[in-house]
N, C-alpha and C positions, 0 to 999 in steps of 0.2 A: 711377560708370561711366555713360557716355552711350551711347544707342542711337538710331538713326534708322530709322523704318519705310520700307522700300524702295518701298512702294506709295503711301502718302499723304504721306510726308516728315515726319511728327510725330516730335519728339525726346523721349525719355524718359530721366530720370535716376534711378538707384537712390539714394534719400535715406534718412535714418535712419528716417523715419516711413513708409516704403514708396515705391513708384514714383510719381514726379511728372513732369508734362509741362514741358518747357523752352520758354519763349517769349523773344523779344527785344522789349523795350518799344518801342512806336512813338513814344514821347515822348523818352526820354533815350538809347535805344539800348543799354541794359544788359540782360543776360539775367536772367530771373527764373523761379521755379517756380510752378506752379499745380496744383491737385489734379484739374482737369477741363479738357476742351477749351474754349477761349474763341473767340468770334467775332472776326473781324479787327478790328472796331472796339473791342473790349474788351481787346486785347492791350497793356495798359499796366501797369507795375509799381505797387505800392501807393503809393509816393511821388508818382508822376506823377498817379495817379488822385485823390489827395488834394490835388493842386495844389502839391506841394512839389517842383517840377522844379528841377534845379540851375541857378543863375544862369549867364549867359553868362560865358565865361572870356576873359581877354586872350590870344587865340589864338596870336599869334606867339611871344611870350616864354615862355608857359606850355607850349605844345606843344614848343618847343625844349628847355626844361628837362626835360620828361617824357621826350623822346627821349634826352637825355643819360643819364638814369637807366636807361632801358631798355637802351641800348647798353652801359653799364657792367656791368649785371647779366648780359646775355646773353653778354658777352665771357668771363665765367667759367663759363658754363653750356654753351655750344655751341662747336664747333670750326669755324672758317671757313677755306676753301681757295680757291685760284685758280690760274690759269695765264695767262701774258702774252697769248697769242693768244686764249684762251677769254674772258678778261676784256674784251678789246677788242671781240670779237664780241657778247657779251651786252649790253654797255653801248650799242653802236651800235644794236642792235635795240630796246632799251628806249627810247632817245631818239627813234628813228623813230616808234615807236608813241605815245610821250608827246606828240609834236608834233601828233598827231591826237586827243588826249583833252583836252577843255576843262578848264582849271584844273590841269593836270598840273604838279607841281613842276619847277623848272629843275634841270639837272644830275643827271638820273636816273642811278643807279648800281646794278648788280646785285652782291650779295655771296652767295657760295655757302655754304650750311650743309652740313657733312659729316654727312649723316644719310640713312638708307634711307627713312624715313617721308616722305610728301609734305607739305612745308611751304612756304608762301608767305605773305609778310607785307610790306606797304608801310609804311615808317616815314614820318612827316609830311614829312621833308626830301626824300624821293624816293629813299632807299636801299631797294632791293627785296631782301628776303631770300628766297632760293629754295634748296631742298634739292637735293643731288646725286641723291637718289632720284627726285624729281619730274622733274628734267632728264633723267635716264636713261629715264624713262617716255615722254617725248615722242619723236615720230618725224620731225617736220619743223619748218621755221622758222615756218610758219603757226600750228602748235600753240603754239610758244613765244610768238609774238606775242599769241595769244589769252590765254594764262595771264598774261603780263606786263601786257597791257592791262587785264585784270580787276583786278589789284592797283593799277595806276596810277589807275584810275577811283575806287577807294576813297580814295586819297590826294588826288586832284583835287577830290573833294567835301568834303574836310575830315573825312570819317568816321574815318580812321585816327587823326588827332590827337584828336578828341573821345573816341573809345573808349579809346585808350591812357591819356589823362589821367584819365578817369572811373574806369576799371578800376583804375588805379594808386592813385587816392585811396581807392577802396573797400577795396582790399586793405591799404593802409597804415593806414586807420582800424581795420580788424579786428585788425591787429597792433600797434595802439596806438603808431603812429609809428615802427616799427622801421626802421632806416636801413641794414640790411645788404644791401639790393638785392633781397631775395627777392620782395617785393611787386611790384616793377616787372618782374622777369622773368616772374612768374606772370601779370601783366597781358598781356604779349605772348603767352605760351603760351595763355592763355585765349582771346585774340582769334583765334588760329589754330584752336583747337579748336571754338569756338562760332560763328565768323563774325560777320556784321553783321546777321543776320536775313534772312528770305526776300525781303522787298521790296528791300532794299538790294543783296542778292546778284544778284537778277534785273536790277536797274538796271545793276550793274557789267558783267554779261554783255552787255547791250544796248549799252553804250558801247564795250566792247571789240570787239564785232562791227562797230560803225560804223567803228572804227579799222582793222580788218582789211580791210573793203571799200574804204575810202579809200586803202589802200596796195596794192590789187589782189591781196591774198592770197586763197586759196581758203577760203571760209567753211566748206566741208565738212570741212576739217581739224579745226575746233572740234568738229564732230559726231563725227568719228572718235575724237578724244581722249576725249570724254565717254562714248562707247560702250565703249571699252576700260576706262575707269574703272569703269563699271557692271559689266562682266564681272569685273574684278579684285575688286570687292566681293562678287559672287556666289561667287567662288572662296574667299572668306574671307581674302584677302591683308591682313595687318595694316598694311602700309605705307600703304594708302589709307583706313583707317578715319577718321582725323581729317578728311581732306578731304571724305569723304562726309557726315560729321556736320555740318560747318560750312556746307555749301551745300545748296540744294534738291536733290532727287534728280536724277541724270543724265537720267532720262526727262523730267522736267519742264523741265530746261534745254534739252534737245534739242528738245522740242516747241515751245518759245518761239522758239528760233533758226530752226527750220523755218518757223514761222508768219511771222516777220519776213522771211525770204528769199522766201517765196511772194508777199508783197505789196510787196516792194522793187522800185523802179525804178532801173536803173543798176547792176546787179550786173556785175562785170568779166567781159568775154567770154572772156578767156584768163587765168584766175586762176593765181597761182603758189603753190608750196609750198616750193620751195628745199630739197628733202629732202637732196640730196647735199651742198650747202653746209653745212647744219645738221650732218650726220653728221661731216663733216671738222672742223668747228669745235667742236661741243659734243656729239657722239654718245657712245655707250657706250665706244668705244675711247679717246676723249680722256679721259673721266672715269675710265677704268680705269688710265690712266697716272699717273705720280707728280705730284700737284698740290702746290703750295707752301702753307704756312700763310699765311693772310691776316689782316688786321686789319679789324675791323668799322668802324673810324673812317677816313673819307676823309682823305688826306694834307693836304687844305686845311682840314680842320675847325678852326675857330678856338678851340673850347672845350677842346682837349686839347693838351698839349705832346707832343713826340716821345717822351719817356720815359714818357708815360701819366699824369703827375701832373695834378691838376685846376688849371686856371688861373683867373685873376680872372674871365674871361668866364663860365666854368661856374658859379662861385660866385654871380655876379650872377643867372644864370638859375635857380639853385636857390632863391635868395631870392624870386624872382618866383613860383616854384612853390608855396612854402609860404605866400606872401602870398595867392595865389589860394585855397589850401586854407582859410586863415583867412576869406576872403570867403564861401566856400561855407558854412562853419560858421555865420558870423554871419547869412547870408541864411536858412539853415534855421531858426535860432532865432527870427528875426523872423517868419517865416511861421507858426511854431507859436504865437507869442504873439498874432498877429493873427487866428487862427482863432476 
């Protein structure tokens, strides 16, 4: 069980040997446990501290193969929904925001997860998983743009690919190469629950805020969203627990946004929120209507056939994935021998 202190933001996990503090390694980006508070410069896992950092991965092929594994696993774990007008609206906003985020993947697409809990995850290809519970919590288009921009920023920096690949490898190694997909779905779920670490989450907020201002949205909407998130946490609403644990405290995020806006030159004179447009397209009334079952795979995805069977392209990427796993193992052994 994970907890986050609402005052200082420290995360604590109930482990077998007692409570331990959860950190995100500044080197490899993976979460690790420690028995005491660590200074920012010391927040590195045992492997990175010993110089055993994972070697660079062939990003494109391996990240695509890892994403295929994650998609296959999540398709059996979560239920995805959509509506024609809703889908068009969400994709349009995602692409408008993505055009203002450096490095954003091409062809951004939003896929709704039918879940009351607040979930948001960007896959390396640009597919953005957003839960219906999180969408229902939002009140205007500016808030939606901020949430999507935050996830697009993670994908644009390559953080989503690195974390999914490494978490997937770690889980697969623990399960001794199990191929039932559990390790890959757990990698995605762990990423949602644990986030990318305080520094990376703050950077994603900053890049999302830049996109909001560039599109003439009201940055105060982001603050209103974070304040409601904090209030929901104080009321003990279980739907927001994962989001609060994965990110810095709302108070910290609000303080940084306000500081940026205070020193910012060129804030829109007449910012927009598009509240009524949002409510008609994606508000609670829309989500309360009958939504259709959706597929996690984009229609143009080359690695899956219409019937869901794995194609030659997918098998090629899976070979690349396991080849990369072999390279990691060989690199680790060499590092140990050279010590």
